[in-house]
N, C-alpha and C positions, 0 to 999 in steps of 0.2 A: 393386815398386814400379819399382824398376829395369829388368826383362823388362817391365813396361807400357807406359813412359813410350819405350825402343826400339821396340817395337812400332808405338805411336804416332808417331815417328818416322818408319817406317817405312812405314805406310802414305799418312801423306806425300808421302812421295818416288814411292811407287807411282802418287799421283795428279797429281802435277806432272812426272813421266816414263812416266808410262805411258794417263793417262784420256783424251787425245789420237792414242793411235795404232793401238792394233787397227781392224786394217782386214777383214773380212770378205766372201766371194766363195763364193755357191754356184751348182750348177752341175745342172739337172734331167737325168736319165737321157737324153732324148731331143733335149735340148740340148746334151751330150758327143760328141764325136766318136769316143767306142768304147763307149757306150751305162750309163757308171757314173754315178752321185749321184759329186760333186763337191763336196767344201767343205772352207774352208780361214782360218787363222787367223793373222794376222801382226804381226808384236811382243807378244805375248803379255807375261805378269809375268816379275821378273828372274829366278825359279829354275827356271834352261831345265836340269834337270835329270831324264831321262828313264830311270825303270825301271821293272818289271815288278812288279804285286801282283798274285802267284797269286787263283783261285779258292778262299775259305776257308769251311771250316762255322764253326756258332757255334752254341752253345746256345740250349735255348728262354729266351726271356726275355733272351736279352740285350740290352744297352744297345750305341748304336753313339754313341762322340761327334764333336761339333761342333767344332771348330777356328777359332780369328783366328790366320791365320801362317801358311796353305799356301804363298802365297808365297816366306818369306824362306829367300831363297840360301845363307844361316848355317847354318842347323840344321842337324845331323843327318838323313841320308836318311831314316832311320825316327822321323822327329820333326816334328809340324808345327803346336805352339806353343800355345795356352794354349789350352784350354776349356771354352767359354761353355754350353753342355749336351748333353744329349742327346738323340738321339731310338732310334724302338726297330729293334733290328735285324735281320736275317731269319735263315731258319735258312742256308742258300747263298747270299753270292755270287760271281758271275763275275771273272775275270779279266780287270783292264784296266791300261793305260800310264800311269803317275803323273806330272805333271807338276806344273808352278804353276799352270795350266787343262790338268785334265788332259781330254784328248780324245779318247777312242776304247777299245774293250775287244776282248773274242774274238769278238762275235759281230759286227762291222766296225757296234755303232754309236758312229757320232761326233756330238763338241758341239766348235762352232767359238764363241768368245764376243769382244766386242766392250762395253768399256765407254762409254754413254752420258750425252746430256745431259737433263738432268729440271727442270724450274721448281723452285727456290728454295722452295717451302712443300713441297717433297715430303722434302726432305733431312731423312735418318735417321742417329744416327748411337749409336754405344755408349752418350755419355753420355745422351742424349734420349730414350731408350726402351730395350724389353725383346728388341727384335728383334737371333736371333741366326746365321741363315740367310744367306753369304755364297755369292757363287754359284757360287765356283771350287769349294766344300762339297759345293753342288748337284749339280754335275756328278758328285764324286765318286761320291756316291749314286747318281744313277742309271746309271751308268755299271754302278756293284754288282749293278744289281736288274733291268736291262731289259735288252730285246733288238728295240725295235721304239720309232722313234722316238714315235711316238704315245702310247707308253704314259708314255715321259722327262716332253716337255712337259704331261702330265695331272702326273702324281707330280712336277717339280720347282714346277708349279704349287699344287698344295696344299701344301708343302713350306715355303713365301713366305708362302703367307694362316697358316698354323698356326703359323707360327714364327718369323714375321718377318722381310721384305727387310735386308740388314745392307752397303750398300756397301764393298767393301776398295780400292778404287781413287779414295781421296775420297768426294766428293759423287754421287757418278755414280750413272745409272739402269742398268741392261745390258740386252741382249740376246743373245741365242742363234740358231744356227742350226745345230736336231739332226736329225741323218739317217741312216738305216736304207738296206738293200737296195733297199725300195718308193720310200721316199714323203722330204720335205724339208720339215722345220716353221723357220718363224720364231715364238722367245719373245719377246716384250719385258715387261718386270716393271720396274713404278717404284713405290717407298717411298710410303709413307703418310705422309712426315711426323715430329712431332716427337710424345714423348706415350704410341707404343704401346703397350700392355701385352696377353698374354697374356688374360685371364682378363676385355677392355674386349667379347668375345664379335666385334671386329672386325678382317674380314682383314686381316694385320699387311703388303698387297703390292696392287699396282694390275696384272693382266698380261690380256696379250691374245695370242694367235698363231693362222698366220695359213699354210696351205702353201702351200710353191712349185711353182705347174702343172711341170707333170711337163718340158715344152717351154720352161721360160723358167730365166733367170741372175740371180739377184741383188744388190747388194752392200747392202756395212753398213758406211758408214764412222767410228763414235760417235754416230749417231743414229739418232732411230726413222725407221724407215720404211712403218711399218703405215699406214694410214689410212681408209678407209669398213669398219667391222664389217660381216658380218652372222652375228646369233648364233645363227636360226636354221639355218643352215647350216651344219650337224653335221660335213661332210667335208670344209671347208677352213678351220673358225671352231672357237677355243677360248679363251673367255676366264672370268676373276674374275666374284664376284657381285656384283661391284661398280667391275664395268670403263668404266660410265659413271655411277652414280651419285655417285662422289666429284669427276667433275666439275661436275653439275647442283650439289652439295652448297658447295663452293668457287665457284661460280659463275661459272665457266669455261665454261658451257656450257651453254644453256636451251634446252627440249623445243619449248616452246612459241613459241621463235622461226621452226620452221620450219626450220630451219639443218639440212646434216643434220649427222649428229655425226661429227668428223673426230676418231678417236685420235691421231695426229701432233699437228694443233694443240691440239686438249686440254691434252697431258701436257710438250710437249716446251718449252723457249722458242726463241724468236726465231733463225734458225739463223748461223751463225758460217762463216768461210770453208774453216778445218781441215774442217769434211762438204763444203759446196757443192762444193770445189776436185776432193775424190773422186769424187764424187756426179758431175759434169764429165765427170770422165775415164775412170772406167768404161761409162756412157752413148755417149760420145762414143768411146770405143775399139771395143764392142761393139755398137752397134746406132749408126753414125753417119747414117743414114738417119730413122730414128724421130724423130725431131723438128727445128728448126732451130734444134742447140744453141748455144749463146752461144760467138764465136769467142776463142780464148785461144794462139791459133796467134801465136807472135813471128816468121814466117817474110816476111821482107822488112819488121822493124821491130822490132830486138831492145829496143828501148829503151820498149814498149809493153809491160813488166810497169811501169814506173815509174811509169806512167798511172793509177794508179788512181779519181779523179773520175773519168774517161770507160768504166771498165768496166761492162761488166750486171752485176745485181746480179738472180739469179732467186732467188724463192721455192723454201724445200724440195720442197713442192708442183708447182714442177713435174717434177719425177722421178717416175717410176712405182715402184709397190711391185715390179715385173719388168720385163724384157722378153725377146724373142726376139731371141736374138743371133743377127745375117746371117751371121755364119761358125757353127761350132758349134764347142763352145771343147773344150779338150784341158787336160791337170792342167801342160802344158808353155806354155801361154795362160796356167794362172793364175800359175804361179812370173812370168815374164816381169809380170806385173804386178801384181804383189808387189815386183819390185825397181827399180819406176818411181820415176826420180826430178823426174817433170815435164819432161821433156828436153822442148826446141824449144816449153814455154808459156809462160805471161808470171807463171806459179810457179817456173820454174826458177833456182834461188837462184846455178848457174854463168852468170849471164848478167846480175850488176849489174853498172856501170859500174865499179866498183872492182877488176876483178879485171882489168882493160885496163890493160899496159904496152908504152911505148917497144919496137919492136925493132931500134935499130940504126940503121934505117934509114930513118928518118921516119914510120915507121907503128906503129899502137898495133895491136897483137895482145892475148888473151885469155892471162894467164900461166898457166905450171902447174901453182903453187897451186891455180886456180880450182876450188873442191870441193863439190854439192851439199849435204853434211855440216859448215860448218862450226858449229864448241862455238860457246857462248856468249861465251870471252872474243875469240877469234876476231870475232865479229858485234860486241861491242862497239866495238872499234879500227878497223874497217870501217865503223862506224857504217849493217849495214844491218841489216833485220828478217830474222828467220825465217820463211821459209814451208815448213812441214808437209809434205815429199814421201811420199810410200807405203811407200818402202823408208825404212827408220829407223837412225841410226848407233847408237842405243842401243833395242836391238830385243829384245832378248831372246834369243828363239827364234822359232817360227814352222813351220806344217807345210799340205799339201796331202793332203786323202786323197780314197784315191779307194777306191770302194765299190760292189764289183760281185757281183751275184746270179746269176752264170750260173758262178762257182770258187766252190769249199769255205769257208765263213769265214774260216780257219785263212792263205789261199791269198788272195781275195778285196777284202781287204780292208788297200792300200798307204799305208801311213802317210810322205807324206813329208818329210822334216824338214832346216829347217834351221837352225844356230847361232847369234846374236851377230847380222850384217848381210846382210841377205837377197841385196845388192850387190854380196857378193864370196862369200861362203859358198855349199857347193855345196848341193844335197837330194840326202838319202842317206833308200833309203826303210827302211823296219822295219816290217814285215808284221805281223799281226796274229795268226798263230799264233806268231810269237815268239818262243822262250822265254826268251830275255834279252833286255839290250841293255850294246853294250861298256860297259867301264872309262871309257874314253877320252869319251863320252856321257851320263855318270853322275856325272862329276869336274866337279864346278866351284865353288871358295870366294870370292868376288870379294874378298878382304879378304888372298889369297895366291894368286900368280901358281901355278905348276904346269907342268910338260913336260908330263902326261900330262890335260891336261885338252882336250879339243875345241875347248870356246868360248875357252877362252883361245886358242889357235891362231891364231884366224880372227878373235877381238876383237886378237890383237898383229900384224897383218896389217893389219887396217881401219886399224888408229892408226896406221901405219906410211905407209899412202898421203893421211894428210892434209900427209908432206910434199912431195909433188909430185902430188897428188892425177891430174894428164891424162893421162902416162904411166904411171903405178906399177897404177895402175884396170887399164890397158888389159895391163898384168903379169899380176896378180893373175889376169884375165878370161883371158889365154891359155891359163892351165894351167886353171883352173875349168869350161870349155867342154869340153874333149875328154873331160876326169872323166867330166862329169855327164850329155853325154850319150852315154856307154859305155854307163852304166848303163841310159839309154832305149831305145839297140840292144841290149840283151841283155836287157831283161827279157821278153820272149817267150818266150826257148829257156828262162831260167831258172823260170822259173811253168808251162812243161812238163814239164822238172825233176821239178818237186817236185811236181807235178799227178802222176807217175809215181807216186811214193813212194809218194802219199795214198791212190792205189788198195790197195798192200799194205799201207801201214801208216802212219796219218795222224802217228802221232810223229816217223816219219823226215822224216815231209816238214817239219815244224819244227823237229827239227835241222837240217840243209839251208838252210832259209830263213836261220835263225839264223845260223850259220856263215857262210852268204856275208853277210848286212847287217852282222854287226859285221866282217867283216873291212873291208866299207868304208869303216866307222869309221876301224877306225884304218888303215887309207892315206888315206883323206881327211886325216886329223889330224899324219898324219906327214909329207906334201905340204907341208901350209901351212908346218909345221915348217921346212921345207929353205926354201919358199920365202919365210919370213920373212927366214932367214938370207942369199938370194941379196939380196933387194931394201935389206938391209944393207948389201950388198958394192955394189951396182950404184949406188944412189944416199949415199954415204956426202960426206961435205964436202971429204973430201982429193981427192975427184973433179972439185969447183968452181975 
């Protein structure tokens, strides 16, 4: 009972911290600068530890456990919580990289996740039904069993309908973006409400998937993005048998009305600004001339954000499923977006007038404490409203996955990872051929600080910057940017050497890439420990 209560508490905390947190960006190979398929996932679950789970062989007839607690960072690395049930195991599984939301396997199959909003009537829990399949568990099974995105979409959809979709980040629905070397798919999964049982014969989820065109990019900000569905177009859509019928049965769609069935309208509730703000930022950034997007710049009017009554409130339908970016996008473009705090817009939390202080010469200036990451107590004291940026100070971890079909799988997949807050943290590459991940990146206990943990090193620096965010964040970025840029500058050279080794013996290339990337993790962790010490020294109260 004690463990059950603990897991319920963790689930509640996950919802309150994360359910409105995850942002996905996906870029098709003809929309990216280098021809990669790119997907990303920011603000993933609390267990930021990343480690390699090797390929394994199982006995005929073996069963694979279905867990509740995969995101629990307080559990040992080899424990995933409570077993809710079992599915048939397969003979041979593939290697994958395990984390709160496992995101890539050895064949460059990648998955990004975003918890999304759904109608209250669709909410299901452990108490009100027999559903057992969480999205993070389904991701693991897919990465262990499949090489292509199309197969993975179909497989996850079947898991959800057979075993029942069980939300694990509060009561939300889920969206996955699943990519391989050729295709990128958006898969959206909604619950079926209370009372579902496996012997009812009814599907345990409602789901639909749409393929992203190769020359397009898209973004998921904790909200459904699929709209009109052509179920006869098998190349570009996949759906559950009940994808439309559930809406008809519940009175949300009348097929005799003559109106089109719009998936997003049927199953998602009325829009919230935590989603529309990111929709706007993505489209304004990468396709500024596609439409007359709302004007949310505060240029020449820093108090514009304080006037919500006069702001345009656009429907979610205003934003298309995907766009053709006006300039081709790179991994670094996606990283930059993940670091956004809505600078210079009505959502910029550093522009609240409460941050303005006398400069001693008769004018008002912005306080050096002005931060886009005020915690709950600071917001109470200042009487300001939280406005959710893309980057989050409680982001846990995230990634940008670069998938390339012209290189061997061991080299082609680059899993660019950050821990804690992307605004401060460097992105470190992990190749799909990696044999291991450095100890610093798989060491983290949220209840016990450790000098050996990269996550704690980044977290400590981020917390220190609350003292004087404006100058201190600049000090951090001055260290981070050259370190990170050097990694990008050396990428082609490193991969050229790895390819030479791969032609002789693939294992040698894997060893080379593992040693290189693990060294970067060690170097970054040590750099942030030293940076922590320097910030403490430079910003001590004794200097005031």
